[in-house]
N, C-alpha and C positions, 0 to 999 in steps of 0.2 A: 504494500500500500504506500502510495506517495503522500507524504505529509507536507503541508504548506510551511513556509518559513515562519509564519506567525504561530502556527501550532507548535513547531519545534522549539521556538523561543520560549513558549509558555510551558510545554509539557515534556521536553526532552532534556535530560541532564547528561553531562559527560563525566565519566569516572575512569581514570587511567587510560584515556584515549578511546574509550568505547562509549557509545550512546545507550542510554536507558530511558525508557518511558516511565512517567510517574502514573500512579493509579488514577488520578483525576483525568488524565489524558485518555486512558482506556475507557473510562466512563463516558467522556465526551464522545468518543468515536462510537461507542455502543449505542448511545442515544441517537446518533445520526443513522445508525444501522437498524433502527427500529427496536430498541431494547424493550422487551416485554416483561422480563422478570430476572431477578438474581436470587437464588436461594442457596442455603448452605445446610450441611448435615455434619454434625460432629461424629467423627469416626473414632477418635481416641482423646479422652480428657487427660491432660498431663497430670502425672502423679509420681510420687517417689518410686513406686514399683516399676514404672516404665521409663525412668530417667527423665521425667518432666518433658516427655515427648508428646506434642499435640499434633493431631491430624484432623483435617477438615476437608470435606468434599464440597465443591461448589458446582452449581448448575446455572448456566446463563442461557436465556432464550432471547433470540433476536428474530427478525423477520425471516431469515434464511435457515433457521435451525436451532437446535439445542446443543450446547457444548458443556461437557463435564470435565473437571480437573480436580486434582488433589493438591493440597498445600500442607506443609508441616512446619513446625517450629520447635526448637529446643534451646536450652540455655547456651549451647555452643554455637547456635546458628543465628543469634540475634544480639543486638547491642544490650549491654547490661541494663539500661533503662527500660527495655522492653520485656525483660524476663518475667515480671509479674503479669504480663499480658500475652502469654504464649498462645492461648486459644484464639484470641483476636488476630494475632499475627498470622497464625496458620490459616484462618479464614480469609484474611486479606490476600495472602499469597495464593490460595486456591482460587479466589475470585479473579485475581489479576491474570492467572494462567488461563482460566476459562475465557475471560474477556479477550485476551490476546488471540486465542483461537477463533473466537466469534467474529472479530473484526479484521483478522488477517495481518496482525502486526508481529513481525519476527524479532523485535527487540524485547529483551528481558525487562520486566518491570523493576524499577529501583527498589520497591518494597520487598521484592523477592530476595534481595541480597541480605547478607548478615548485618554487620555493623559498619559498613562502608558509607561514606558520604562523598558526594561530588566535591572535587577539589575546590570549587568556588564557594562551597558552603562550610568548609572546615574553618572555624574561627581561629585567628592567630591571637594567642594570648598577648596582652600588652607587655607583660614582663614574664617571659617564659621561665626565668630562673626562680620565680616565686611560686610556680605550680607545685602543689603538694601531692605526692604520690600516695595513693590509698591502698596499695597492694605490694606484695613481694617483700624481699629482704630489706628494702629501704622505705617501707610504709611509714608515713608521717614525716618524711623528709622532703625538702624542696629539691627541685631539679638542680638548682645551683649548688646545694650541698652535695648532692650525689655526683655532680660533675667534678667537684673538687676531690672527692674520695675515689670515684670509680667511673672514669670517662667511658669505659667500655660498656657499662650498664646503660648509660645514656644513649650510646650508639645502638644498643640492643632495643631500647624503648623506641627510638626513632624508626627502627625497622619492623618491630613486632608488637608494640603495644596495641591492645584491642580498642582502647579509647582514642579516637581521632585527635582530640584536643591534646592529649599527652604526647601522641606521636608527632603532631605538628610542633608542639612546644620544644620537644627534644631536638627536632630538626632545626628549628630557629635558633636554639641555644648553641648547638654545635656549629651552625653556619656563622653565628656572630663570633664565636671563639676562634674559628679558622680565619675570619676576616681580620681579627686583632693580631694574629700571629704573623 
């Protein structure tokens, strides 16, 4: 499906050089395709017994047919802020996948991704050295303190931290240190 420039500006985000459509864009396209209904069915409720793994099936009906898909979510596949909302994320992912099929979009929906944000939406902390880490062996330490003690750990955070803000702050801090040297 060919998407207009205006549509792309509003509903398509770029992450690591690849385009992703946002859920609202899929809804817009589905309405244009004669959206009749979207329904969901919970397949698995997250619990301790199943590793907090949620599964939902979605069904989308548009003028040219009915499309079904499954979505899942677990603590390992979402941002930490979303963990309390695993069932809803599984539903959103299932609906996004069914909507993509219904409207013929081959782009993955941004909401189907784990904890990634488009580069233009990752906030740059004003003072990265003041970011306090809330996990790992340096929990409750600032990035500046960690950089003084263990620069390799800050490099690891830059490359591997699940929190985009921490990853960006570590990158900014290392870049500023390299500029000063």
